[in-house]
N, CA and C atoms as a LAMMPS dump frame, in Angstrom:
ITEM: TIMESTEP
0
ITEM: NUMBER OF ATOMS
411
ITEM: BOX BOUNDS ff ff ff
-5.0000000000000000e+02 5.0000000000000000e+02
-5.0000000000000000e+02 5.0000000000000000e+02
-5.0000000000000000e+02 5.0000000000000000e+02
ITEM: ATOMS id mol type element x y z
1 1 1 N -378.978 -387.513 -438.267
2 1 2 C -379.377 -386.136 -438.093
3 1 3 C -379.372 -385.587 -439.68
4 2 1 N -380.457 -384.915 -440.264
5 2 2 C -380.731 -384.3 -441.339
6 2 3 C -379.858 -382.75 -441.277
7 3 1 N -378.817 -382.615 -441.998
8 3 2 C -378.024 -381.301 -441.868
9 3 3 C -378.115 -380.494 -443.19
10 4 1 N -378.33 -379.362 -443.178
11 4 2 C -378.233 -378.434 -444.437
12 4 3 C -377.068 -377.598 -444.117
13 5 1 N -376.11 -377.716 -445.322
14 5 2 C -374.866 -377.001 -445.42
15 5 3 C -375.144 -375.733 -446.086
16 6 1 N -374.675 -374.749 -445.414
17 6 2 C -374.555 -373.416 -445.731
18 6 3 C -373.356 -372.577 -446.157
19 7 1 N -373.276 -371.692 -446.868
20 7 2 C -372.178 -370.928 -446.851
21 7 3 C -371.803 -370.448 -448.491
22 8 1 N -370.746 -369.83 -448.571
23 8 2 C -370.248 -369.099 -449.897
24 8 3 C -370.116 -370.271 -450.901
25 9 1 N -370.333 -370.005 -451.954
26 9 2 C -370.018 -371.114 -452.987
27 9 3 C -368.573 -371.068 -453.377
28 10 1 N -367.689 -370.204 -452.645
29 10 2 C -366.342 -370.137 -453.164
30 10 3 C -365.897 -371.384 -452.026
31 11 1 N -366.827 -371.875 -451.316
32 11 2 C -366.388 -372.81 -450.41
33 11 3 C -367.029 -374.126 -450.615
34 12 1 N -367.596 -374.2 -452.138
35 12 2 C -368.164 -375.612 -452.578
36 12 3 C -367.217 -376.626 -452.538
37 13 1 N -366.112 -376.724 -452.719
38 13 2 C -365.305 -377.93 -452.494
39 13 3 C -365.356 -378.311 -451.329
40 14 1 N -365.271 -377.688 -450.266
41 14 2 C -365.058 -378.049 -448.792
42 14 3 C -366.609 -378.636 -448.531
43 15 1 N -367.61 -377.969 -449.043
44 15 2 C -369.137 -378.508 -448.615
45 15 3 C -369.204 -379.883 -449.182
46 16 1 N -368.91 -380.089 -450.297
47 16 2 C -368.948 -381.449 -450.893
48 16 3 C -367.968 -382.631 -450.087
49 17 1 N -366.858 -382.193 -449.662
50 17 2 C -365.9 -382.92 -448.647
51 17 3 C -366.628 -383.173 -447.495
52 18 1 N -367.046 -382.299 -446.908
53 18 2 C -368.087 -382.414 -445.714
54 18 3 C -369.166 -383.432 -445.75
55 19 1 N -369.688 -383.154 -447.018
56 19 2 C -370.944 -384.325 -447.095
57 19 3 C -370.505 -385.609 -447.055
58 20 1 N -369.545 -385.987 -447.593
59 20 2 C -368.955 -387.421 -447.843
60 20 3 C -368.446 -387.708 -446.355
61 21 1 N -367.721 -386.607 -445.535
62 21 2 C -367.59 -387.059 -444.029
63 21 3 C -368.795 -387.234 -443.336
64 22 1 N -369.651 -386.404 -443.251
65 22 2 C -370.934 -386.5 -442.519
66 22 3 C -371.731 -387.722 -442.902
67 23 1 N -371.841 -388.057 -443.957
68 23 2 C -372.567 -389.229 -444.464
69 23 3 C -371.823 -390.454 -443.819
70 24 1 N -370.549 -390.671 -443.462
71 24 2 C -369.691 -391.515 -443.035
72 24 3 C -370.383 -391.844 -441.27
73 25 1 N -371.102 -390.979 -440.757
74 25 2 C -371.496 -390.957 -439.512
75 25 3 C -373.035 -390.868 -439.518
76 26 1 N -373.646 -391.542 -440.778
77 26 2 C -375.051 -391.709 -441.151
78 26 3 C -376.015 -390.506 -440.825
79 27 1 N -375.1 -389.284 -441.321
80 27 2 C -376.179 -387.998 -441.54
81 27 3 C -376.617 -388.05 -442.803
82 28 1 N -377.693 -387.461 -442.848
83 28 2 C -378.472 -386.974 -444.224
84 28 3 C -378.011 -385.453 -444.466
85 29 1 N -377.259 -385.301 -445.502
86 29 2 C -376.78 -383.984 -445.977
87 29 3 C -377.296 -383.378 -447.082
88 30 1 N -377.742 -382.03 -447.019
89 30 2 C -378.252 -381.185 -447.989
90 30 3 C -377.414 -380.292 -448.474
91 31 1 N -376.98 -379.913 -449.632
92 31 2 C -376.034 -379.127 -450.09
93 31 3 C -376.732 -378.009 -451.004
94 32 1 N -376.339 -376.944 -450.784
95 32 2 C -376.941 -375.663 -451.565
96 32 3 C -377.183 -375.942 -453.142
97 33 1 N -378.038 -375.632 -453.657
98 33 2 C -378.396 -375.723 -455.149
99 33 3 C -376.921 -375.492 -455.891
100 34 1 N -376.484 -376.562 -456.977
101 34 2 C -375.295 -376.237 -457.819
102 34 3 C -374.02 -376.25 -457.064
103 35 1 N -374.063 -376.632 -455.684
104 35 2 C -372.649 -376.534 -455.077
105 35 3 C -371.7 -377.768 -455.706
106 36 1 N -372.424 -378.76 -456.195
107 36 2 C -371.321 -379.776 -456.653
108 36 3 C -370.753 -379.256 -458.245
109 37 1 N -371.684 -378.454 -458.774
110 37 2 C -371.263 -378.077 -460.029
111 37 3 C -370.105 -376.941 -459.982
112 38 1 N -370.299 -375.925 -458.815
113 38 2 C -369.213 -375.109 -458.555
114 38 3 C -367.98 -375.819 -458.026
115 39 1 N -368.031 -376.779 -457.088
116 39 2 C -366.919 -377.883 -456.581
117 39 3 C -366.088 -378.246 -457.829
118 40 1 N -366.955 -378.8 -459.015
119 40 2 C -366.287 -379.426 -460.034
120 40 3 C -365.763 -378.505 -460.996
121 41 1 N -365.957 -377.185 -460.845
122 41 2 C -365.782 -376.16 -461.927
123 41 3 C -366.706 -375.885 -463.033
124 42 1 N -367.808 -376.754 -463.073
125 42 2 C -368.598 -376.808 -464.198
126 42 3 C -369.308 -375.204 -464.214
127 43 1 N -369.436 -374.642 -463.188
128 43 2 C -369.868 -373.174 -462.767
129 43 3 C -368.864 -372.51 -462.543
130 44 1 N -368.708 -371.467 -463.198
131 44 2 C -367.703 -370.39 -462.917
132 44 3 C -368.315 -369.441 -461.646
133 45 1 N -367.545 -368.915 -460.883
134 45 2 C -367.898 -367.886 -459.981
135 45 3 C -368.756 -366.714 -460.658
136 46 1 N -369.863 -366.14 -460.164
137 46 2 C -370.709 -365.001 -460.71
138 46 3 C -370.064 -363.734 -460.495
139 47 1 N -370.196 -362.986 -460.976
140 47 2 C -370.11 -361.376 -460.662
141 47 3 C -371.304 -361.094 -459.757
142 48 1 N -371.281 -360.122 -459.007
143 48 2 C -372.233 -359.724 -458.078
144 48 3 C -373.623 -359.519 -458.664
145 49 1 N -373.792 -358.795 -459.84
146 49 2 C -375.017 -358.68 -460.688
147 49 3 C -375.371 -359.954 -460.997
148 50 1 N -374.599 -360.926 -461.489
149 50 2 C -374.981 -362.347 -462.202
150 50 3 C -375.65 -363.068 -460.751
151 51 1 N -375.091 -363.15 -459.863
152 51 2 C -375.161 -363.792 -458.34
153 51 3 C -376.751 -363.214 -458.036
154 52 1 N -376.839 -362.107 -457.971
155 52 2 C -378.245 -361.43 -457.573
156 52 3 C -379.305 -361.906 -458.537
157 53 1 N -378.909 -361.794 -459.651
158 53 2 C -380.063 -362.415 -460.552
159 53 3 C -380.251 -363.974 -460.613
160 54 1 N -379.304 -364.712 -460.467
161 54 2 C -379.53 -366.048 -460.184
162 54 3 C -380.404 -366.302 -459.078
163 55 1 N -380.211 -365.56 -457.93
164 55 2 C -380.986 -365.88 -456.633
165 55 3 C -382.307 -365.479 -456.923
166 56 1 N -382.662 -364.375 -457.596
167 56 2 C -383.942 -363.923 -458.146
168 56 3 C -384.632 -365.032 -458.981
169 57 1 N -384.093 -364.999 -460.099
170 57 2 C -384.595 -366.039 -461.199
171 57 3 C -385.04 -367.38 -460.652
172 58 1 N -383.951 -367.961 -459.74
173 58 2 C -384.217 -369.23 -459.323
174 58 3 C -384.632 -369.462 -457.816
175 59 1 N -385.048 -368.195 -457.19
176 59 2 C -385.744 -368.176 -455.766
177 59 3 C -384.847 -369.113 -455.079
178 60 1 N -383.655 -368.741 -455.01
179 60 2 C -382.676 -369.638 -454.089
180 60 3 C -382.658 -369.278 -452.716
181 61 1 N -383.093 -368.287 -452.227
182 61 2 C -383.075 -367.984 -450.829
183 61 3 C -384.12 -368.666 -450.162
184 62 1 N -385.366 -368.555 -450.84
185 62 2 C -386.486 -369.27 -450.265
186 62 3 C -386.237 -370.795 -450.435
187 63 1 N -385.822 -371.185 -451.552
188 63 2 C -385.239 -372.729 -451.858
189 63 3 C -384.62 -373.212 -450.432
190 64 1 N -383.658 -372.374 -450.119
191 64 2 C -382.692 -372.868 -449.215
192 64 3 C -383.435 -372.987 -447.901
193 65 1 N -384.155 -371.95 -447.608
194 65 2 C -385.055 -371.811 -446.422
195 65 3 C -385.696 -372.919 -446.226
196 66 1 N -386.449 -373.423 -447.205
197 66 2 C -387.373 -374.595 -447.207
198 66 3 C -386.397 -375.681 -446.789
199 67 1 N -385.198 -375.947 -447.347
200 67 2 C -384.572 -377.032 -446.743
201 67 3 C -384.168 -376.963 -445.437
202 68 1 N -383.851 -375.848 -444.913
203 68 2 C -383.752 -375.59 -443.444
204 68 3 C -384.89 -375.888 -442.635
205 69 1 N -386.076 -375.601 -443.337
206 69 2 C -387.178 -375.965 -442.244
207 69 3 C -387.432 -377.322 -442.185
208 70 1 N -386.954 -378.237 -443.091
209 70 2 C -387.115 -379.813 -443.197
210 70 3 C -386.056 -380.379 -442.404
211 71 1 N -384.922 -379.605 -442.028
212 71 2 C -383.746 -380.155 -441.445
213 71 3 C -383.794 -380.155 -439.91
214 72 1 N -382.715 -380.964 -439.266
215 72 2 C -382.552 -380.948 -437.79
216 72 3 C -381.625 -379.823 -437.318
217 73 1 N -380.712 -379.411 -438.35
218 73 2 C -379.395 -378.531 -438.113
219 73 3 C -378.871 -377.787 -439.363
220 74 1 N -378.319 -376.84 -439.067
221 74 2 C -377.677 -375.927 -440.047
222 74 3 C -376.283 -375.995 -439.7
223 75 1 N -375.323 -376.327 -440.824
224 75 2 C -373.827 -376.249 -440.612
225 75 3 C -373.52 -374.979 -441.53
226 76 1 N -372.927 -373.922 -441.118
227 76 2 C -372.251 -373.079 -441.722
228 76 3 C -370.805 -373.288 -441.994
229 77 1 N -370.407 -373.17 -443.174
230 77 2 C -369.207 -373.402 -443.691
231 77 3 C -368.438 -372.124 -444.112
232 78 1 N -367.496 -371.809 -443.186
233 78 2 C -366.843 -370.405 -443.151
234 78 3 C -365.219 -370.395 -443.2
235 79 1 N -364.936 -370.192 -444.355
236 79 2 C -363.386 -370.217 -444.658
237 79 3 C -363.158 -368.697 -445.078
238 80 1 N -361.706 -368.6 -444.966
239 80 2 C -361.219 -367.215 -445.364
240 80 3 C -361.56 -366.732 -446.657
241 81 1 N -362.315 -365.355 -446.673
242 81 2 C -362.466 -364.753 -447.784
243 81 3 C -362.626 -363.557 -447.775
244 82 1 N -362.021 -362.876 -448.901
245 82 2 C -362.029 -361.429 -449.128
246 82 3 C -361.089 -360.844 -447.767
247 83 1 N -360.251 -361.74 -447.424
248 83 2 C -359.314 -361.248 -446.389
249 83 3 C -359.699 -361.264 -444.854
250 84 1 N -360.704 -361.988 -445.096
251 84 2 C -361.496 -362.171 -443.61
252 84 3 C -361.41 -363.444 -443.173
253 85 1 N -360.761 -363.862 -442.208
254 85 2 C -360.837 -365.129 -441.364
255 85 3 C -361.929 -365.715 -441.176
256 86 1 N -362.509 -366.887 -441.466
257 86 2 C -363.716 -367.599 -441.056
258 86 3 C -365.169 -366.735 -441.622
259 87 1 N -364.802 -366.188 -442.546
260 87 2 C -365.954 -365.333 -443.254
261 87 3 C -367.273 -365.831 -443.145
262 88 1 N -368.216 -365.091 -442.808
263 88 2 C -369.706 -365.601 -442.919
264 88 3 C -370.454 -364.42 -443.863
265 89 1 N -370.943 -364.801 -444.842
266 89 2 C -371.521 -363.624 -445.971
267 89 3 C -372.907 -363.639 -445.344
268 90 1 N -373.593 -362.419 -446.156
269 90 2 C -374.908 -362.261 -446.122
270 90 3 C -375.801 -363.296 -445.888
271 91 1 N -375.768 -364.075 -447.03
272 91 2 C -376.74 -365.368 -447.095
273 91 3 C -376.735 -366.381 -446.12
274 92 1 N -375.205 -366.585 -445.652
275 92 2 C -375.134 -367.823 -444.669
276 92 3 C -375.561 -367.066 -443.156
277 93 1 N -375.342 -365.731 -443.056
278 93 2 C -375.77 -365.126 -441.821
279 93 3 C -377.276 -365.196 -441.554
280 94 1 N -377.944 -364.865 -442.918
281 94 2 C -379.523 -364.864 -442.653
282 94 3 C -379.818 -366.322 -442.501
283 95 1 N -379.268 -367.423 -442.992
284 95 2 C -379.405 -368.878 -442.977
285 95 3 C -379.291 -369.369 -441.472
286 96 1 N -377.963 -368.961 -440.837
287 96 2 C -377.875 -369.173 -439.616
288 96 3 C -378.943 -368.517 -438.793
289 97 1 N -379.545 -367.255 -438.998
290 97 2 C -380.433 -366.778 -437.971
291 97 3 C -381.744 -367.441 -438.244
292 98 1 N -382.032 -367.698 -439.518
293 98 2 C -383.37 -368.484 -439.78
294 98 3 C -383.34 -370.071 -438.934
295 99 1 N -382.297 -370.67 -439.065
296 99 2 C -382.2 -371.889 -438.231
297 99 3 C -382.294 -371.773 -436.81
298 100 1 N -381.749 -370.497 -436.351
299 100 2 C -381.962 -370.364 -434.99
300 100 3 C -383.385 -369.994 -434.525
301 101 1 N -383.852 -369.253 -435.37
302 101 2 C -385.236 -368.737 -434.926
303 101 3 C -386.157 -370.206 -435.162
304 102 1 N -385.934 -371.103 -435.908
305 102 2 C -386.726 -372.228 -436.016
306 102 3 C -386.174 -373.299 -434.84
307 103 1 N -385.272 -372.678 -434.172
308 103 2 C -384.787 -373.584 -433.11
309 103 3 C -384.112 -374.978 -433.363
310 104 1 N -383.638 -374.914 -434.706
311 104 2 C -382.655 -375.979 -435.165
312 104 3 C -381.113 -375.783 -434.37
313 105 1 N -380.614 -376.959 -434.627
314 105 2 C -379.272 -377.06 -433.957
315 105 3 C -378.351 -376.036 -434.925
316 106 1 N -377.606 -375.192 -434.401
317 106 2 C -376.761 -374.364 -435.627
318 106 3 C -375.104 -374.891 -435.301
319 107 1 N -374.316 -374.942 -436.355
320 107 2 C -373.001 -375.153 -436.155
321 107 3 C -372.254 -374.358 -437.1
322 108 1 N -371.08 -373.781 -436.494
323 108 2 C -370.126 -372.932 -437.383
324 108 3 C -369.02 -373.861 -437.66
325 109 1 N -368.356 -374.142 -438.642
326 109 2 C -367.608 -375.16 -439.196
327 109 3 C -366.081 -374.48 -438.423
328 110 1 N -365.579 -373.286 -438.65
329 110 2 C -364.799 -372.754 -438.048
330 110 3 C -364.893 -371.416 -437.077
331 111 1 N -363.904 -370.631 -436.632
332 111 2 C -364.28 -369.664 -435.638
333 111 3 C -365.318 -368.666 -436.042
334 112 1 N -365.773 -367.873 -435.258
335 112 2 C -366.486 -366.547 -435.603
336 112 3 C -365.646 -365.484 -436.084
337 113 1 N -366.106 -364.979 -437.344
338 113 2 C -365.276 -363.973 -438.15
339 113 3 C -365.474 -362.449 -437.048
340 114 1 N -364.545 -361.869 -437.252
341 114 2 C -364.793 -360.501 -436.794
342 114 3 C -365.385 -359.574 -437.923
343 115 1 N -366.811 -359.394 -437.697
344 115 2 C -367.656 -358.573 -438.693
345 115 3 C -368.578 -357.705 -438.145
346 116 1 N -369.221 -357.053 -439.091
347 116 2 C -370.296 -356.03 -438.284
348 116 3 C -371.25 -356.501 -437.397
349 117 1 N -371.601 -357.979 -437.895
350 117 2 C -372.594 -358.843 -437.346
351 117 3 C -372.15 -359.888 -436.16
352 118 1 N -371.116 -359.84 -435.731
353 118 2 C -370.282 -360.592 -434.798
354 118 3 C -371.182 -361.072 -433.442
355 119 1 N -371.516 -359.707 -432.843
356 119 2 C -372.498 -359.789 -431.795
357 119 3 C -373.795 -360.448 -432.083
358 120 1 N -374.294 -360.598 -433.217
359 120 2 C -375.586 -361.257 -433.42
360 120 3 C -375.06 -362.808 -433.616
361 121 1 N -374.102 -362.93 -434.327
362 121 2 C -373.692 -364.395 -434.3
363 121 3 C -373.454 -365.156 -432.877
364 122 1 N -372.776 -364.33 -432.242
365 122 2 C -372.46 -364.825 -430.848
366 122 3 C -374.025 -365.051 -430.036
367 123 1 N -374.928 -364.079 -430.195
368 123 2 C -376.062 -364.1 -429.564
369 123 3 C -376.919 -365.535 -429.683
370 124 1 N -376.769 -365.94 -431.255
371 124 2 C -377.432 -366.886 -431.498
372 124 3 C -376.807 -368.335 -430.925
373 125 1 N -375.608 -368.275 -430.216
374 125 2 C -374.969 -369.28 -429.636
375 125 3 C -374.884 -370.758 -430.462
376 126 1 N -374.33 -370.737 -431.666
377 126 2 C -374.005 -371.86 -432.327
378 126 3 C -372.894 -372.503 -431.757
379 127 1 N -372.889 -373.698 -432.123
380 127 2 C -371.923 -374.85 -431.674
381 127 3 C -370.618 -374.42 -432.633
382 128 1 N -369.738 -374.01 -432.131
383 128 2 C -368.322 -373.651 -433.057
384 128 3 C -367.588 -375.079 -432.795
385 129 1 N -367.471 -375.302 -434.303
386 129 2 C -366.538 -376.635 -434.395
387 129 3 C -365.271 -376.59 -434.526
388 130 1 N -364.462 -375.504 -434.781
389 130 2 C -363.039 -375.201 -434.794
390 130 3 C -362.457 -376.284 -435.825
391 131 1 N -363.428 -376.616 -436.752
392 131 2 C -362.881 -377.6 -437.862
393 131 3 C -363.348 -379.064 -437.73
394 132 1 N -363.674 -379.343 -436.272
395 132 2 C -363.885 -380.738 -436.098
396 132 3 C -365.448 -381.277 -436.093
397 133 1 N -365.747 -382.138 -437.417
398 133 2 C -367.146 -382.269 -437.367
399 133 3 C -367.555 -383.392 -436.467
400 134 1 N -366.529 -384.234 -435.798
401 134 2 C -366.958 -385.212 -434.753
402 134 3 C -367.528 -384.356 -433.649
403 135 1 N -367.574 -383.052 -433.473
404 135 2 C -368.554 -382.35 -432.374
405 135 3 C -369.86 -382.343 -432.801
406 136 1 N -370.429 -382.713 -433.922
407 136 2 C -371.738 -382.706 -434.255
408 136 3 C -372.674 -383.905 -433.659
409 137 1 N -373.33 -383.448 -432.887
410 137 2 C -374.201 -384.6 -432.146
411 137 3 C -375.674 -384.058 -432.283
């Protein structure tokens, strides 16, 4: 299966680790652009303004949407962030919704966070893995 990984770059190390594990099951894995550089510490976390400019300058949102279109599944990597357990940020929420709209298989690595859009996440009915990627089928 061709799986696109989505999530905050603060989880880049986890994304790279998941890529390695998923490839053991013969999945093709697509990471966000620069995820490896963030994971290795070659790129530093950006300020909010820098992040916005980077997304605009490199058209990162559309770029990842094209990857989702070409994939079979979307995997949201959601770790604790900003004091929120199983955090799903704005971009990952959009990517989950896009995958859902395209009728792709959607997976959330950990639980569903308690956020203002929890109801929308639940309505999309993603498969909750609770950390177990063996559930990806």
